[in-house]
C-alpha positions in Angstrom: -14.4 -8.2 4.8 -15.6 -9.5 1.4 -15.9 -6.9 -1.3 -17.5 -7.7 -4.6 -18.8 -5.7 -7.6 -22.2 -5.8 -9.3 -24.1 -3.9 -12.0 -27.2 -3.1 -10.0 -28.1 -2.9 -6.3 -29.0 -6.2 -4.7 -32.8 -6.4 -4.5 -32.5 -7.5 -0.9 -30.2 -4.7 0.2 -31.3 -3.2 3.5 -28.3 -0.9 4.0 -27.2 1.4 1.1 -24.4 3.9 1.3 -23.4 6.9 -0.8 -20.2 8.9 -0.7 -21.0 12.6 -0.7 -18.7 15.6 -1.3 -18.8 18.6 0.9 -22.0 20.6 0.5 -23.0 18.5 -2.5 -26.0 16.3 -1.6 -27.0 14.3 -4.7 -30.2 15.6 -6.3 -31.4 12.1 -6.8 -31.8 11.5 -3.1 -35.3 11.4 -1.6 -36.4 14.5 0.2 -36.6 12.8 3.5 -32.9 11.9 3.2 -31.8 15.4 2.1 -33.9 17.1 4.8 -32.7 14.6 7.4 -29.1 15.2 6.5 -29.5 18.9 6.8 -31.2 18.5 10.2 -28.2 16.3 11.3 -25.9 19.2 10.3 -24.4 16.9 7.7 -22.1 18.9 5.3 -20.1 16.1 3.8 -16.9 16.7 5.8 -14.4 13.8 5.8 -15.6 11.0 7.9 -19.0 12.4 8.7 -22.0 10.1 8.4 -25.7 10.8 8.3 -28.4 8.1 7.9 -32.1 7.9 7.3 -34.8 5.5 6.2 -36.7 5.5 2.9 -39.1 3.2 1.2 -37.9 1.8 -2.2 -39.6 -0.9 -4.2 -41.9 -1.6 -1.4 -39.1 -2.2 1.2 -37.8 0.1 3.9 -34.1 0.8 3.2 -31.5 2.2 5.6 -29.4 4.8 3.6 -26.1 6.2 4.8 -24.3 9.3 3.5 -20.5 9.4 4.1 -18.7 12.7 3.8 -15.6 12.9 1.6 -14.8 16.6 1.9 -14.1 19.0 -1.0 -13.7 17.4 -4.4 -10.6 19.5 -5.2 -8.8 19.0 -1.9 -5.1 18.1 -2.0 -5.8 15.2 0.4 -8.6 13.9 -1.7 -7.8 10.2 -1.5 -7.1 10.4 2.2 -10.5 12.0 2.7 -12.2 9.2 0.6 -10.5 6.7 2.8 -12.0 8.4 5.8 -15.4 8.2 4.2 -15.1 4.4 3.7 -13.6 4.0 7.2 -16.5 5.9 8.7 -19.0 3.5 7.2 -17.1 0.5 8.6 -16.8 2.2 12.0 -20.5 2.9 12.2 -21.9 -0.4 10.9 -19.4 -3.0 11.8 -21.3 -4.1 14.9 -24.7 -2.7 13.8 -26.5 -6.0 13.2 -26.3 -5.4 9.4 -24.4 -8.1 7.6 -24.2 -6.6 4.1 -23.6 -3.1 2.8 -24.5 -1.9 -0.8 -22.1 0.9 -1.7 -23.5 3.0 -4.5 -20.8 5.1 -6.1 -22.9 6.2 -9.1 -23.8 9.5 -7.4 -20.2 10.7 -7.2 -17.6 11.8 -9.7 -14.7 9.5 -8.8 -11.8 8.0 -10.6 -11.0 4.3 -10.3 -8.2 5.1 -7.9 -10.4 7.3 -5.8 -13.1 4.6 -5.7 -10.5 2.1 -4.5 -9.5 4.6 -1.8 -13.0 4.4 -0.4 -12.9 0.6 -0.3 -9.4 0.6 1.2 -10.6 2.8 4.1 -13.6 0.6 4.6 -11.7 -2.6 4.7 -8.9 -1.4 6.9 -11.2 0.1 9.5 -13.3 -3.1 9.5 -10.2 -5.1 10.7 -10.4 -6.3 14.2 -8.7 -9.2 16.1 -11.3 -11.2 18.0 -9.5 -14.5 18.2 -9.4 -14.6 22.0 -12.8 -13.0 22.8 -15.4 -15.6 23.9 -17.9 -13.6 25.9 -18.9 -10.8 23.7 -22.5 -9.5 23.8 -24.4 -9.5 20.5 -24.0 -5.8 20.2 -20.2 -6.2 20.5 -19.8 -8.8 17.8 -18.8 -8.0 14.2 -21.7 -8.4 11.9 -20.9 -6.6 8.7 -19.0 -9.0 6.5 -19.8 -8.2 2.9 -19.8 -5.1 0.7 -21.3 -5.0 -2.8 -20.1 -2.1 -4.9 -22.3 -0.7 -7.7 -21.8 2.2 -10.0 -18.1 2.1 -9.8 -16.1 3.9 -12.5 -14.2 2.0 -15.2 -11.0 0.4 -13.9 -12.1 0.2 -10.3 -11.9 -3.6 -10.1 -8.3 -3.5 -11.3 -7.4 -0.6 -8.9 -9.0 -2.5 -6.1 -7.1 -5.7 -6.8 -3.9 -3.8 -6.2 -5.2 -1.9 -3.1 -6.6 -5.2 -1.7 -3.1 -6.7 -1.7 -1.8 -3.6 0.2 -4.7 -4.0 2.6 -3.7 -7.6 3.2 -0.2 -6.5 4.1 -1.4 -3.9 6.5 -3.8 -6.4 8.1 -0.9 -8.9 8.4 1.3 -6.4 10.2 -1.6 -5.6 12.6 -2.1 -9.3 13.3 1.6 -9.8 14.1 1.6 -6.7 16.4 -1.6 -7.7 18.2 -0.7 -11.3 19.0 0.6 -12.0 22.5 4.1 -13.1 23.2 3.1 -16.6 24.3 1.7 -17.1 20.8 4.1 -15.0 18.7 7.8 -15.5 19.3 10.8 -15.8 16.9 10.0 -19.3 15.6 6.3 -18.8 15.3 6.8 -15.4 13.6 8.9 -17.1 10.9 6.3 -19.8 10.4 3.4 -17.3 10.1 5.3 -15.4 7.5 6.2 -18.6 5.6 2.5 -19.6 5.5 1.3 -16.1 4.4 3.9 -15.9 1.6 3.5 -19.5 0.3 3.0 -19.6 -3.4 4.1 -16.0 -4.0 7.5 -16.7 -5.3 9.2 -15.0 -2.4 12.5 -16.8 -1.4 12.7 -17.3 2.4 16.0 -17.8 4.3 16.1 -18.5 8.0 19.2 -18.4 10.3 19.1 -20.2 13.7 21.2 -19.6 16.8 24.0 -21.9 15.7 24.3 -20.3 12.3 24.3 -16.8 13.8 26.9 -17.9 16.3 29.1 -19.1 13.5 28.8 -15.8 11.8 29.8 -14.0 15.0 26.5 -12.2 15.8 27.3 -11.6 19.4 25.1 -8.5 19.7 21.9 -10.1 18.5 22.5 -13.4 20.4 23.4 -11.5 23.5 19.9 -10.0 23.6 18.2 -13.4 23.2 20.4 -15.4 25.6 18.2 -14.9 28.6 15.1 -16.3 26.9 14.0 -19.9 26.6 12.9 -19.0 23.0 15.7 -19.3 20.4 16.4 -16.3 18.2 16.0 -16.2 14.4 16.8 -14.0 11.4 14.2 -14.1 8.7 15.0 -12.9 5.1 12.3 -12.7 2.5 13.5 -11.9 -1.1 11.3 -10.8 -4.0 12.9 -10.7 -7.4 10.3 -8.9 -9.6 12.6 -6.3 -11.1 15.4 -6.3 -13.6 17.7 -9.3 -13.5 20.9 -8.5 -11.7 19.7 -5.2 -10.3 20.7 -4.8 -6.6 17.7 -4.9 -4.2 16.4 -2.4 -1.8 16.5 -3.8 1.7 14.0 -3.2 4.4 15.1 -4.3 7.9 12.9 -4.7 11.0 13.5 -4.9 14.7 11.6 -8.0 15.9 11.8 -8.1 19.7 8.7 -10.3 20.2 8.7 -9.4 23.9 10.9 -6.9 25.7 11.0 -7.2 29.4 14.1 -4.9 29.4 16.3 -7.9 30.4 18.3 -7.3 33.6 17.6 -3.6 33.2 14.0 -4.6 33.7 11.2 -2.3 32.8 8.6 -1.1 35.4 5.7 -3.6 35.7 3.0 -1.0 34.7 2.4 -1.2 31.0 5.0 -3.9 30.4 2.3 -5.9 28.6 2.6 -3.4 25.7 6.0 -4.7 25.0 4.5 -7.5 23.0 4.5 -5.0 20.1 8.2 -4.3 20.3 8.4 -6.3 17.1 6.5 -3.6 15.3 9.4 -2.9 12.9 9.6 -6.5 11.9 5.8 -6.4 11.4 6.2 -3.5 9.0 8.7 -5.5 7.0 6.7 -8.7 6.9 3.5 -6.9 6.0 5.2 -4.9 3.3 6.6 -8.1 1.7 3.1 -9.6 1.7 1.7 -6.5 0.1 4.5 -6.3 -2.6 4.3 -10.0 -3.3 0.5 -10.2 -3.5 0.3 -7.3 -5.9 3.2 -8.6 -8.0 5.5 -5.6 -7.5 8.0 -5.2 -10.4 11.0 -4.7 -8.0 13.9 -6.4 -6.4 13.3 -6.2 -2.7 14.6 -8.0 0.4 12.9 -7.8 3.8 14.9 -8.9 6.8 13.6 -9.4 10.4 15.9 -9.8 13.4 13.7 -11.8 15.9 14.6 -12.2 19.6 12.9 -12.2 23.0 14.6 -10.1 25.7 14.2 -11.8 29.1 16.0 -11.6 32.5 17.0 -15.1 33.6 20.3 -16.3 35.1 21.9 -16.5 31.6 20.8 -13.1 30.6 23.2 -10.4 29.4 24.3 -8.0 32.1 24.9 -4.3 32.2 28.6 -3.8 31.7 29.1 -6.8 29.4 31.0 -6.3 26.2 29.8 -8.1 23.0 31.5 -8.5 19.6 29.2 -7.8 16.6 29.4 -9.6 13.3 31.2 -6.5 11.9 34.0 -7.0 14.4 33.1 -3.9 16.3 32.7 -4.2 20.1 29.9 -2.8 22.2 29.8 -2.1 25.9 26.2 -2.9 27.0 25.3 -0.2 29.5 21.6 -0.9 29.5 20.1 -4.2 28.5 16.8 -2.4 27.7 18.5 -0.7 24.8 18.4 -4.0 23.0 16.8 -3.2 19.6 19.9 -1.4 18.3 22.0 -4.5 19.2 19.7 -6.7 17.2 19.8 -4.3 14.2 23.5 -3.9 14.3 24.1 -7.6 13.4 21.1 -7.7 11.0 22.2 -4.6 9.1 25.8 -5.9 8.7 24.6 -9.4 7.6 22.1 -7.8 5.2 24.8 -5.8 3.5 27.3 -8.6 3.3 24.7 -11.1 1.9 22.6 -9.0 -0.5 24.7 -5.8 -1.3 21.6 -3.6 -1.3 21.5 -0.3 -3.2 19.6 1.3 -0.3 18.6 0.2 3.2 15.6 1.3 5.3 15.1 0.0 8.8 12.0 0.2 10.9 12.1 -0.1 14.7 10.1 0.7 17.8 13.4 1.8 19.1 13.2 4.6 21.7 10.8 6.1 24.2 12.5 9.4 23.5 10.8 9.4 20.1 7.4 9.7 21.7 8.6 12.6 23.8 9.8 14.3 20.6 7.0 13.6 18.2 4.2 11.9 20.1 1.9 9.6 18.2 1.6 11.9 15.1 4.7 11.1 13.1 7.6 8.7 13.0 11.2 9.9 13.3 13.3 9.6 10.2 17.1 9.6 10.3 19.2 9.3 7.2 22.7 9.7 5.7 21.3 10.4 2.3 19.1 13.4 1.4 17.5 11.8 -1.7 16.5 8.7 0.2 15.0 10.8 3.0 13.1 12.9 0.5 11.7 9.7 -1.2 10.5 8.4 2.2 9.0 11.7 3.3 7.1 11.9 0.0 5.7 8.4 0.4 4.7 9.2 3.9 2.8 12.3 2.8 1.0 10.4 0.1 -0.2 7.5 2.3 -0.7 9.3 5.6 2.1 7.4 7.3 3.8 10.6 8.1 7.5 11.1 9.2 9.6 14.0 10.4 13.3 14.1 9.6 15.6 14.3 12.6 19.3 15.2 12.7 22.4 13.0 13.0 26.1 14.1 12.9 29.5 13.7 14.4 28.7 15.7 17.6 26.0 13.2 18.5 28.2 10.3 17.5 30.7 11.1 20.2 28.1 10.6 22.9 28.2 6.8 22.4 32.0 6.4 22.6 33.0 3.9 25.3 36.1 3.9 27.5 36.6 0.2 27.1 35.0 -0.8 23.8 34.4 0.6 20.4 31.1 2.1 21.5 28.4 1.8 24.2 24.8 1.0 23.5 23.4 4.1 25.1 24.5 7.7 25.5 23.3 10.3 28.0 19.7 11.0 28.6 19.7 13.9 26.1 19.1 13.2 22.4 18.2 9.5 23.1 16.6 8.8 19.7 19.5 10.5 17.8 22.3 8.6 19.6 20.4 5.4 18.9 20.4 6.3 15.2 24.1 7.2 15.4 24.7 3.7 16.9 23.0 2.1 13.9 24.9 4.2 11.4 28.2 2.7 12.6 27.1 -0.5 11.0 26.4 0.9 7.5 29.2 0.0 5.1 30.8 2.2 2.4 28.3 5.1 2.7 25.4 2.9 1.5 22.3 5.1 1.4 20.5 4.3 4.7 17.5 5.5 6.6 16.3 4.6 10.1 12.6 5.0 10.9 11.9 5.1 14.6 8.2 4.1 14.8 7.9 3.8 18.6 4.9 6.1 18.7 3.1 4.7 15.6 2.8 0.9 15.8 0.0 1.0 18.4 -2.7 3.5 19.2 -4.8 3.9 22.3 -7.6 5.4 20.3 -9.2 4.9 16.8 -7.5 6.7 13.9 -8.2 7.4 10.3 -8.4 3.8 9.1 -7.8 1.8 12.3 -9.6 1.0 15.5 -7.8 1.2 18.9 -4.8 -1.1 18.8 -2.3 -2.1 16.1 -2.2 0.5 13.3 -0.3 -1.3 10.5 1.8 1.9 10.2 4.6 1.7 7.6 3.3 -0.9 5.2 1.6 1.6 2.9 4.6 3.8 3.1 6.9 1.0 1.9 4.5 0.1 -0.9 4.3 3.7 -2.1 8.1 4.1 -1.8 8.6 1.0 -3.9 6.1 2.2 -6.6 7.7 5.6 -6.8 11.4 4.7 -6.8 11.6 1.2 -8.2 8.5 0.8 -10.5 8.0 4.2 -11.9 
C-alpha cells in the first residue's frame, strides 16, 4: 500500500473518504451524502462505513464516511485505526485503485491521523504469493492512498508508524509462509535481507557451533529433521554506549509435527506458524531498526523443525542443556520450551541483558485459559510485567498476567533428571513457564509471553484479515519507547 501526501484532492479522484466522529456528520457534506448516511443508520461508530455518490466538478465521485467513535474516547487512537482499517476492508478488492483520504473535516492530531493510516495499511496487507486462479472480484485493486488536509506533523508521525507497519507485515509474512518455503536457514536469510543496511548486527549459530556449546535441548528437538537448526541474533545499538540491552527471545519452530509424540493429522497444517514467537522478534527488530530506535536491543530466535524420523528424539530421552541442567523428555511435542531453554541461557551468557522478554506459541492450554482475546504473561518481576501490560493496553496487543510459583515448580520435577519437560495435565501453561524460569540466571527480570492464541486468527480482526495477525510487534515497539526511549 503506497501512501502519499498532497495539498489538494487529486482532480481525477473517483473515491474520496472522510473520517467521521460519532454523531458528527460534517456540515460541508452534500445533502445527498448526509441524508444517505442517516438512511444507512450511520452514526460514526468505530469501523462503520457509509458511502454515497455525488457530482463534483462535473464528475461523479464515490464518497465514503468511516466512523471513528467519540472524539473523547479513551481508546481514541484504536478507534481511528478501526476507521482506517474499515476503509481498506471495504475497498481493497472493489475495483478502485486509488483512495483520496480527506482529513480536513476532522479535528485530529498528527498522531491520530497517523493512526488512521496505520489501520488502513495493516488491514490492506494480504499474502497472495501462491494464488494464481483468483477471479477479478477477488484480486486486490486498491494500491495507493493520497492524504489531504492532514494536520501539521502527520508526515513525520507517519514515517515512524510506517516503520512499525513494516515490522508487523514482516511478522505476518513469516507466519504465513509454508514450511517448505520457510525453515531455519531461509528464515535467517529472509531476516538478513530485510535488515540489510539498517546497522543491525547479525550473528548466526549453526548445528556444529551449538553442539560445541552444549545445546543438547535445542539440538534434540531438531535432530529428526533434514533441515539444520539455527540460532539467529539481531543486535541494535541505538542507545547509550555501554548500556546493557533488553533482550527479546522467540520460539521459532518452523514446523511442529510433534515429533515421535506426533500430533493428530487434522489441523496439523496450522503448525507452520509455531514459529510465531520468532516472527514477533524478527518483525520487532525490523520496526525498531527502520524507525531508528534510540535503544540497545537484541532479538534472538531459536529456529528448528520438529519431525519424527528414525533419528528423532524419543519420549524418555534425557538431554543436557547448555546450562548443564538435565531434562527428561516426557513428550516430544513439548519442544518449544526445550528450544527456549538453550536460547535463554546463551542469550544471558552472551549479551548480559538487563531484562528478557520471550515470545512463544507455547501451549494449547493457553487457548483454553484465555481463548484468542489475550496472550498469557508470566513474569518474575512486577515492574517488567506492568510495563508489558501497559504497552499491550496502548497498542491493542492485550495480555493477562498469570501466576507462577514454587508450588507449580514442583510439578516438573523428574525422578531421574533435574526436571521433566511437561507436568501433569493441570496448569499446563504455568508449568511451561516454570520450566523456562529455571534457565533465568541471577534473578534477571524476565517475562514469558505465551501467544498461542494470538499469532493466527480464523476471522478478520481490528486491523487484520483472516490469517496471521502480527500480534506482538506493536507491543514490543511501544514497550521500547516507554521504557528505553522516554
